[in-house]
C-alpha positions as CSV (number, residue, x, y, z in Angstrom):
1,H,0.0,-0.1,0.1
2,L,1.2,3.5,-0.7
3,T,-0.5,6.7,0.8
4,N,0.1,10.4,1.3
5,G,1.9,11.7,4.3
6,G,0.7,12.1,7.8
7,A,-2.2,10.9,9.9
8,V,-5.9,11.8,10.2
9,S,-9.2,10.3,11.5
10,W,-12.0,9.5,9.4
11,A,-13.9,12.4,11.2
12,D,-11.2,14.8,10.6
13,F,-10.7,13.8,6.9
14,A,-14.5,14.5,6.6
15,E,-14.6,17.8,8.2
16,T,-11.5,18.8,6.1
17,I,-13.5,17.7,2.8
18,L,-16.6,19.5,3.9
19,R,-14.6,22.8,5.1
20,H,-12.8,23.2,1.6
21,S,-15.7,21.9,-0.6
22,K,-18.6,24.0,-1.9
23,G,-22.3,23.0,-1.0
24,P,-24.0,22.1,2.5
25,K,-21.9,21.8,5.6
26,P,-23.5,19.1,7.6
27,P,-21.8,18.5,11.2
28,V,-19.6,15.6,11.4
29,K,-20.2,13.7,14.5
30,K,-16.8,12.0,16.0
31,I,-17.5,8.5,17.4
32,A,-15.3,5.9,18.8
33,T,-15.7,2.4,17.5
34,P,-16.4,0.3,20.7
35,P,-13.9,-2.5,21.3
36,G,-14.8,-5.8,19.9
37,H,-17.4,-4.2,17.5
38,R,-15.3,-5.3,14.5
39,P,-14.9,-9.1,13.1
40,A,-11.2,-8.5,12.7
41,K,-8.7,-7.4,15.7
42,R,-7.6,-3.6,14.7
43,P,-4.3,-2.0,15.7
44,L,-4.6,0.9,17.7
45,N,-2.7,3.0,15.4
46,S,-2.9,2.1,11.7
47,V,-1.1,4.8,10.0
48,L,1.0,3.5,7.0
49,S,4.7,3.9,7.1
50,L,6.3,5.7,4.4
51,E,9.9,4.5,5.0
52,K,10.2,2.2,2.0
53,S,8.9,4.7,-0.5
54,R,11.6,7.1,0.7
55,T,14.3,4.7,0.9
56,V,13.6,1.8,-1.8
57,L,11.7,3.9,-4.4
58,G,13.2,7.5,-3.8
59,I,9.6,8.9,-3.6
60,E,8.5,11.6,-1.0
61,L,5.2,12.0,-0.9
62,R,3.3,15.1,-0.3
63,P,0.9,15.4,3.2
64,W,-2.6,14.0,2.6
65,N,-4.3,17.3,3.4
66,Q,-2.4,19.3,0.5
67,A,-3.4,16.4,-1.8
68,L,-6.8,16.4,-0.7
69,L,-6.9,20.1,-1.3
70,D,-5.5,19.6,-5.0
71,F,-8.1,17.0,-5.5
72,I,-10.9,19.1,-4.4
73,K,-9.9,22.1,-6.3
74,D,-9.3,19.7,-9.5
75,Y,-12.7,18.0,-9.2
76,E,-14.6,21.3,-8.8
77,E,-12.8,22.8,-11.6
78,L,-13.7,19.5,-14.0
79,S,-17.5,19.7,-12.6
80,L,-17.9,23.2,-13.9
81,K,-17.2,22.2,-17.4
């Protein structure tokens, strides 16, 4: 797996999308998943490491929020055409 840099919760990701997108801004309710609520065990911290992309591939990925803002901008520009 490969991802942009940084860490973010699903709620913070949704809030960032809403904050920078046009249209309605419904509230995002942050909730915790109760222990034992999922069929598979999950780690407390599942942030992916970018160490191999840097050292093996020589790729330095930008932060997730920068990539997201670029995506939103491009998407909104394309939807206007």
